C-alpha positions in Angstrom: 21.2 -58.2 -65.2 21.4 -56.5 -61.8 24.8 -54.9 -61.8 25.4 -55.7 -58.1 25.0 -59.4 -58.8 27.5 -59.0 -61.7 30.1 -57.4 -59.4 29.6 -60.2 -56.8 29.9 -63.0 -59.3 32.9 -61.5 -61.1 34.8 -61.1 -57.9 34.0 -64.7 -56.9 35.6 -65.8 -60.2 38.9 -64.1 -59.1 39.2 -66.8 -56.4 38.7 -69.8 -58.7 41.8 -71.7 -59.7 42.8 -75.1 -60.9 40.6 -75.6 -64.0 42.0 -76.4 -67.4 42.0 -73.1 -69.4 39.5 -72.9 -72.3 39.6 -70.6 -75.3 39.6 -66.9 -74.8 36.0 -65.6 -75.5 36.7 -61.9 -75.0 39.4 -59.4 -74.3 39.3 -56.1 -72.5 42.6 -54.3 -73.0 45.2 -56.8 -71.9 42.7 -58.8 -69.8 41.5 -62.1 -71.2 38.2 -63.6 -70.4 38.2 -67.4 -70.8 35.4 -69.8 -71.4 35.6 -71.4 -67.9 35.2 -68.0 -66.3 32.1 -67.4 -68.3 30.6 -70.8 -67.4 31.3 -70.3 -63.7 29.7 -66.9 -63.9 26.6 -68.4 -65.5 26.5 -71.1 -62.8 26.8 -68.5 -59.9 24.0 -66.2 -61.0 21.0 -66.6 -58.6 18.0 -68.3 -60.1 15.7 -65.2 -59.9 18.3 -63.1 -61.8 19.1 -65.6 -64.5 18.8 -64.5 -68.1 15.6 -65.3 -70.0 17.6 -65.8 -73.2 19.1 -69.1 -74.3 22.1 -70.3 -76.2 24.6 -67.8 -77.5 22.5 -64.8 -76.5 22.4 -66.0 -72.9 26.2 -66.4 -72.8 26.6 -63.0 -74.4 24.5 -61.3 -71.7 26.6 -62.9 -69.0 29.8 -62.0 -70.9 28.7 -58.4 -71.1 28.4 -58.2 -67.3 31.9 -59.5 -67.0 33.1 -57.0 -69.6 31.4 -54.2 -67.7 33.3 -55.0 -64.5 36.6 -55.3 -66.4 35.9 -51.8 -67.9 35.3 -50.4 -64.4 38.6 -51.9 -63.2 40.4 -50.6 -66.2 39.0 -47.1 -65.8 39.7 -47.0 -62.0 43.3 -48.1 -62.6 43.9 -45.6 -65.3 42.7 -42.8 -62.9 45.0 -44.1 -60.2 42.1 -44.5 -57.8 44.0 -47.3 -56.0 46.8 -44.9 -55.2 44.8 -42.0 -53.6 45.7 -41.3 -49.9 42.1 -42.2 -49.0 42.1 -45.5 -50.7 45.6 -46.5 -49.4 44.5 -45.7 -45.9 41.2 -47.6 -46.3 43.1 -50.6 -47.8 45.6 -50.6 -44.9 42.7 -50.7 -42.4 41.0 -53.5 -44.3 44.3 -55.5 -44.6 45.0 -55.1 -40.9 41.5 -56.3 -40.0 41.9 -59.4 -42.2 45.2 -60.3 -40.8 43.9 -60.0 -37.2 40.9 -62.2 -38.2 43.3 -64.9 -39.6 45.5 -64.7 -36.5 42.5 -65.2 -34.3 41.3 -68.1 -36.4 44.7 -69.7 -36.2 45.1 -69.3 -32.4 41.6 -69.6 -31.2 39.0 -71.2 -33.5 41.3 -74.0 -34.7 41.8 -75.3 -31.1 39.8 -78.3 -30.0 36.3 -77.6 -28.7 34.0 -79.7 -26.5 32.1 -82.3 -28.6 28.4 -82.1 -29.0 28.0 -85.0 -26.5 30.2 -83.3 -24.0 28.3 -80.0 -24.3 25.0 -81.9 -23.8 26.3 -83.6 -20.7 27.5 -80.3 -19.3 24.1 -78.8 -20.0 22.3 -81.6 -18.1 24.6 -81.1 -15.1 24.3 -77.3 -15.1 21.8 -75.0 -13.4 20.6 -74.0 -16.9 18.9 -77.3 -17.4 16.1 -76.0 -15.2 13.2 -73.7 -16.0 12.1 -71.6 -13.0 8.8 -70.1 -12.0 9.5 -67.0 -10.0 7.6 -64.6 -7.8 9.0 -61.2 -7.1 8.7 -58.1 -5.0 9.6 -54.8 -6.7 10.4 -51.6 -4.8 11.8 -48.3 -5.8 14.9 -47.9 -3.7 17.8 -50.1 -2.5 16.9 -49.3 1.1 13.3 -50.6 0.5 14.8 -53.7 -1.0 16.9 -54.3 2.1 13.8 -53.8 4.3 12.0 -56.4 2.3 14.9 -58.9 2.7 15.0 -58.2 6.4 11.2 -58.8 6.7 11.6 -62.1 4.9 14.6 -63.1 7.0 12.5 -62.3 10.1 9.8 -64.8 9.1 7.3 -62.7 7.0 5.6 -64.7 4.3 6.9 -63.8 0.8 3.4 -63.7 -0.7 2.1 -61.3 2.0 5.0 -58.9 1.6 4.5 -59.0 -2.2 0.8 -58.0 -1.8 1.7 -55.2 0.6 4.9 -53.7 -0.9 5.4 -54.6 -4.5 5.1 -51.7 -6.9 4.3 -54.1 -9.8 0.5 -54.0 -9.5 0.1 -56.6 -12.2 1.7 -59.3 -10.1 1.3 -58.0 -6.5 -2.3 -59.0 -6.4 -1.2 -62.5 -7.3 1.3 -62.7 -4.5 4.1 -61.6 -6.8 3.8 -64.6 -9.1 5.1 -64.2 -12.6 3.3 -66.5 -15.1 6.2 -67.4 -17.4 8.8 -70.1 -16.6 12.3 -68.7 -17.2 15.4 -70.3 -18.4 18.7 -69.5 -20.2 16.9 -68.8 -23.4 14.4 -66.2 -22.3 16.0 -64.2 -19.6 15.7 -61.0 -21.7 11.9 -61.2 -21.1 12.6 -60.7 -17.4 15.1 -58.0 -18.0 17.6 -60.0 -16.0 21.3 -59.8 -16.8 23.1 -63.1 -16.9 25.3 -62.3 -13.9 22.2 -61.8 -11.7 20.5 -64.9 -13.2 23.6 -66.9 -12.3 22.7 -66.3 -8.6 18.9 -66.8 -9.0 19.3 -70.1 -10.9 21.5 -71.4 -8.1 18.5 -71.1 -5.7 16.4 -74.1 -4.8 12.6 -74.1 -4.9 11.3 -72.0 -1.9 14.5 -69.9 -1.6 14.8 -66.2 -2.4 17.5 -63.8 -3.4 18.1 -60.1 -3.8 17.5 -57.2 -3.9 18.8 -56.9 -7.5 18.8 -53.6 -9.4 16.8 -54.0 -12.7 15.3 -51.5 -15.1 12.1 -51.1 -13.2 13.6 -50.9 -9.7 15.0 -53.2 -7.0 13.6 -56.7 -7.0 13.7 -59.7 -4.7 13.0 -63.0 -6.4 11.7 -66.3 -5.0 11.8 -69.6 -6.8 8.3 -71.0 -6.7 8.6 -74.1 -9.0 10.9 -75.7 -11.5 10.7 -78.0 -14.5 13.2 -79.3 -17.0 14.3 -76.9 -19.7 13.3 -77.8 -23.3 16.0 -79.3 -25.6 16.2 -76.0 -27.6 17.8 -74.4 -24.5 20.7 -76.8 -24.8 21.7 -74.9 -28.0 21.7 -71.6 -26.1 23.9 -73.2 -23.4 26.3 -74.7 -26.0 26.6 -71.3 -27.8 27.3 -69.5 -24.5 29.8 -72.2 -23.3 31.7 -72.0 -26.6 31.8 -68.2 -26.5 33.1 -68.3 -22.9 35.7 -70.9 -23.9 36.7 -68.7 -26.9 36.9 -65.6 -24.6 39.1 -67.5 -22.1 41.5 -68.5 -24.9 41.5 -65.0 -26.3 42.4 -63.7 -22.8 45.2 -66.2 -22.5 46.6 -65.3 -26.0 46.4 -61.6 -25.1 48.3 -62.1 -21.9 51.0 -64.1 -23.7 51.3 -61.3 -26.4 51.5 -58.7 -23.7 54.4 -60.4 -22.1 56.1 -61.3 -25.3 56.0 -57.6 -26.5 56.5 -56.1 -23.1 53.5 -53.9 -23.5 53.2 -51.0 -21.0 51.0 -48.0 -20.7 52.7 -44.6 -21.3 51.6 -42.6 -18.3 53.1 -39.4 -19.6 51.2 -39.7 -22.9 48.0 -40.6 -21.1 48.2 -37.6 -18.9 49.0 -35.3 -21.9 45.9 -36.7 -23.7 43.6 -36.3 -20.8 44.8 -32.6 -20.4 43.9 -32.0 -24.0 40.4 -33.6 -23.4 39.9 -31.4 -20.3 40.9 -28.3 -22.2 38.4 -29.0 -25.0 35.6 -28.7 -22.4 33.2 -30.9 -24.4 34.0 -29.2 -27.8 35.7 -31.1 -30.7 39.1 -32.2 -29.7 41.9 -31.0 -32.1 45.5 -32.2 -32.0 48.3 -31.3 -34.4 50.4 -34.0 -36.2 53.1 -34.0 -33.6 50.6 -34.4 -30.8 48.8 -37.1 -32.6 51.9 -39.3 -32.6 52.2 -39.1 -28.8 52.2 -42.7 -27.3 49.4 -43.9 -25.0 51.0 -47.3 -24.7 54.3 -48.8 -25.9 55.4 -52.3 -26.9 58.5 -53.8 -28.5 58.6 -52.5 -32.0 55.7 -50.1 -31.8 53.2 -48.0 -29.9 49.5 -47.0 -29.7 49.2 -43.3 -30.4 46.7 -40.5 -29.8 45.9 -40.8 -33.5 45.0 -44.5 -33.1 42.7 -43.7 -30.2 40.9 -40.9 -32.0 40.5 -42.9 -35.2 39.1 -45.9 -33.4 36.9 -43.8 -31.0 35.1 -42.2 -33.9 34.1 -45.6 -35.2 32.5 -46.7 -32.0 28.8 -46.3 -31.9 27.8 -43.4 -29.6 25.9 -45.5 -27.0 29.0 -47.7 -26.6 31.6 -45.0 -26.4 33.9 -45.0 -23.4 34.1 -42.0 -21.0 37.0 -39.7 -21.8 38.5 -39.9 -18.3 41.6 -41.6 -17.0 39.8 -44.9 -16.4 37.9 -44.9 -19.7 40.9 -44.0 -21.9 43.2 -46.5 -20.2 40.6 -49.3 -20.6 39.9 -48.5 -24.2 43.6 -48.7 -25.0 44.2 -51.8 -22.9 41.1 -53.8 -24.0 40.7 -52.6 -27.6 43.7 -50.8 -29.2 46.6 -52.7 -27.7 45.3 -56.2 -28.3 44.6 -55.3 -32.0 48.1 -53.8 -32.4 49.8 -56.8 -30.9 47.8 -59.4 -32.9 48.5 -57.5 -36.1 52.2 -57.4 -35.2 52.2 -61.1 -34.5 50.3 -61.8 -37.7 53.1 -60.1 -39.7 55.8 -61.9 -37.8 54.2 -65.2 -38.4 54.0 -64.5 -42.2 50.2 -64.7 -42.3 50.2 -62.0 -45.1 51.6 -64.7 -47.4 48.9 -67.3 -46.4 47.1 -68.5 -49.5 43.7 -67.5 -48.1 44.9 -64.0 -47.4 46.5 -63.5 -50.9 43.4 -64.8 -52.6 41.3 -62.5 -50.4 43.5 -59.5 -51.2 43.2 -60.2 -54.9 39.5 -60.1 -54.8 39.2 -57.3 -52.2 41.5 -54.9 -54.1 39.3 -55.3 -57.2 36.2 -54.6 -55.1 37.9 -51.5 -53.7 38.6 -50.2 -57.1 35.0 -50.7 -58.3 33.7 -49.1 -55.1 36.0 -46.1 -55.5 34.9 -45.5 -59.1 31.2 -46.0 -58.2 31.6 -43.5 -55.3 33.1 -40.9 -57.6 30.9 -41.4 -60.7 27.6 -42.4 -59.1 27.1 -41.9 -55.4 28.7 -38.5 -55.1 26.6 -37.2 -58.0 23.2 -38.0 -56.4 21.4 -34.9 -55.1 19.3 -35.8 -52.0 18.8 -32.2 -50.8 15.3 -31.2 -49.7 14.6 -29.4 -53.0 15.4 -32.6 -55.0 13.4 -34.7 -52.7 10.4 -32.5 -52.9 10.6 -32.4 -56.7 10.8 -36.3 -56.8 7.9 -36.5 -54.3 5.7 -34.3 -56.5 6.5 -36.2 -59.6 5.9 -39.6 -58.1 3.1 -38.9 -55.6 1.3 -42.1 -56.5 4.1 -44.0 -55.0 3.6 -42.3 -51.6 -0.1 -42.8 -50.9 -1.7 -43.8 -47.6 -4.2 -46.5 -48.0 -7.9 -46.0 -47.1 -8.5 -46.9 -43.4 -11.4 -47.5 -41.1 -10.8 -46.6 -37.5 -13.1 -48.1 -34.9 -13.4 -49.3 -31.3 -14.6 -52.8 -30.7 -15.5 -55.3 -28.0 -15.2 -58.9 -29.3 -16.9 -61.7 -27.3 -17.1 -65.4 -27.6 -20.9 -65.7 -27.6 -23.8 -63.6 -29.0 -25.3 -63.4 -25.5 -22.2 -61.8 -24.1 -22.2 -59.3 -27.0 -25.8 -58.4 -26.3 -25.0 -57.7 -22.7 -22.1 -55.5 -23.8 -24.5 -53.5 -26.0 -26.8 -53.0 -23.1 -24.0 -51.8 -20.9 -22.8 -49.3 -23.5 -26.4 -48.1 -24.0 -26.5 -47.5 -20.2 -23.5 -45.2 -20.6 -20.4 -47.4 -19.9 -17.2 -46.6 -21.8 -16.5 -49.0 -24.7 -12.7 -48.7 -24.2 -13.1 -49.8 -20.6 -15.3 -52.7 -21.6 -12.9 -53.7 -24.3 -10.0 -53.6 -21.8 -11.9 -56.0 -19.5 -13.8 -58.3 -21.8 -12.6 -58.2 -25.5 -11.0 -61.4 -26.7 -9.4 -59.6 -29.7 -5.6 -60.2 -29.4 -4.1 -56.9 -28.3 -7.6 -55.5 -27.7 -7.1 -54.9 -24.0 -3.9 -53.0 -24.6 -5.4 -50.6 -27.1 -8.8 -50.4 -25.3 -10.5 -51.9 -28.3 -9.2 -49.3 -30.8 -7.7 -50.5 -34.1 -8.0 -50.0 -37.8 -8.4 -52.0 -41.1 -7.2 -51.4 -44.6 -9.0 -52.6 -47.8 -6.3 -55.3 -48.4 -7.3 -56.8 -45.0 -10.8 -57.6 -46.1 -9.9 -61.2 -46.7 -8.8 -61.5 -43.1 -11.7 -59.8 -41.4 -14.5 -60.5 -44.0 -17.9 -59.9 -42.2 -16.4 -57.3 -39.8 -14.8 -55.3 -42.6 -18.0 -55.3 -44.7 -20.1 -54.2 -41.8 -17.6 -51.5 -40.8 -17.4 -50.3 -44.4 -21.2 -49.8 -44.5 -21.6 -48.5 -40.9 -22.4 -44.9 -40.1 -19.6 -43.1 -38.2 -20.3 -42.9 -34.4 -23.3 -45.3 -34.4 -23.1 -48.5 -32.3 -23.1 -51.7 -34.4 -23.6 -55.4 -33.8 -23.4 -58.0 -32.7 -21.7 -59.1 -36.0 -20.8 -62.7 -36.2 -17.2 -63.2 -37.3 -14.7 -66.1 -37.5 -13.3 -65.0 -34.1 -16.6 -64.4 -32.2 -19.2 -61.7 -32.0 -18.2 -58.1 -32.6 -19.8 -55.0 -31.1 -18.2 -51.9 -32.6 -18.5 -48.2 -33.4 -16.7 -46.6 -36.4 -14.7 -43.6 -35.3 -13.4 -42.4 -38.7 -13.2 -43.4 -42.3 -10.2 -42.1 -44.2 -9.9 -42.3 -48.0 -6.7 -43.1 -49.8 -4.6 -39.8 -49.8 -1.1 -38.6 -50.4 1.3 -39.2 -47.5 2.6 -35.9 -46.1 6.1 -35.1 -47.4 7.6 -34.9 -43.9 6.2 -38.4 -43.1 7.3 -39.9 -46.4 10.7 -38.2 -46.7 12.7 -41.3 -45.8 10.9 -43.4 -48.4 11.3 -40.5 -51.0 15.0 -40.5 -50.3 15.3 -44.2 -50.7 13.5 -44.3 -54.1 15.3 -41.2 -55.4 18.7 -42.8 -54.6 17.6 -46.2 -56.1 16.6 -44.6 -59.4 19.4 -42.1 -59.6 22.0 -44.8 -58.8 20.6 -47.0 -61.5 20.5 -44.2 -64.1 24.0 -42.9 -63.3 25.5 -46.4 -63.2 24.0 -47.3 -66.6 25.3 -44.0 -68.0 28.8 -44.8 -66.6 28.8 -48.2 -68.2 27.6 -46.8 -71.5 30.3 -44.2 -71.5 33.0 -46.8 -70.7 31.7 -49.0 -73.4 32.1 -46.2 -75.9 35.4 -44.9 -74.5 37.1 -48.4 -74.6 35.3 -49.7 -77.6 38.6 -50.3 -79.6 39.9 -52.4 -76.6 36.9 -54.7 -76.4 37.0 -57.9 -78.5 34.3 -60.6 -78.4 34.8 -63.9 -80.1 31.2 -64.8 -80.8 32.0 -67.9 -82.8 33.7 -69.4 -79.7 30.6 -68.7 -77.7 28.7 -70.8 -80.3 31.2 -73.6 -79.9 30.7 -73.5 -76.1 26.9 -73.8 -76.5 27.3 -76.7 -78.9 29.8 -78.4 -76.6 27.4 -78.0 -73.7 24.6 -79.5 -75.8 26.8 -82.4 -76.9 26.5 -81.6 -80.6 
């Protein structure tokens, strides 16, 4: 059985309570494994990973998985892995996050929300119940945007200005008209932030707004037409409304906590930290233990320190990191660190640590921590993924890293044979196939690639006649028209590449994946075998009781 599944199922069993205890079917040290645990384990195993054995042998296989997990817990505990500074720090962070989540659930999610009917009515009455067809004028600078707005205000026709000034040549020729209708569910296609869309969707048909700064420049939008939004957009509206409601409640709770704990920024500490940042001049910032305990914000019974900031900052993904200036640091403390600190403090004061869901979670999570710690030490840290090991694995398993045979060609696909023959005549007169494909090919994506694409042998069933013709065709010779399910194909083969090894540099990510997979499995199995041997005297299995369970299940 997949050992990850075994870990998951065993940990689920730790939460189960309330059943009448059955006979003990095995012991690992002082830990007893009872019949009901084994039956729950068997019931929880996903269908695709169930044992192919039956009867006692099936139960034995599942029982061995439970024993393996108990052996890992026994070994991890005997090594004191749950008491290492790293594990204690990791556990404290996990515990803190759990208590904050429970606090939020209690104070936010358990409050009454609008009913489905109320949300639907709000949607019907909102601006988001409309789909808008828009026209736009795109310019490069804000000043040009203002000029466009001034021209429109002065009476110029929107469509004329779009043709003259819009830098989006795909729509300018069509008076700036954008083909798609836009609503709350597909604003991302327009690259339009919600705060700007709020303004645009308040406009009536015929009105315009802007200029707005978007990714491609400054744009002025005009509402050309509208129609009702599909019912699926009501779900987007409901999700957004509930999120806004939740955020409003969170802000209210935050302000209440801030007042309750008299939270205030520590200006002296903030200035000290910013001086340290400035002195680092972009290099890694180093602070000693005393400096790390300097407060950036204080509240009744505690404070947010430089250490808290640095620990949290390192966990924020690079694109989302705040600027290390006075505004950025203060905002990060105010909007991130301080709310978490106060919610955690409140969770402790409210006794949420003793909540039944928290204690059950802690029991399971601590076991998971122990197993993860042992696996990290005995398995993951032992895997060599250096370049030498990767290259050695690549050479030994090169058949796993092969590029499939490919046929590269350029094609113009037409609806009729007559059109295909005219295309051939134009190519023979010297016209470029890529240009013809861009203008006339009906192949999906053909215009974008100028007719160039490739096929693999496994795609023969999809392309049939085209694949067979291309496979036989001479490289560089014009072919067609070939009748296909999609139309009539005129093509020229550019290259035929046989199956060949993928270059190491290109395959290195896959090589690393497979090396880790195989080494992790090998090392883990070796660990379990060693633990089985080491703790053999402490493992007792009552096979006769397994037989009784099978007979009881069968009703005999």
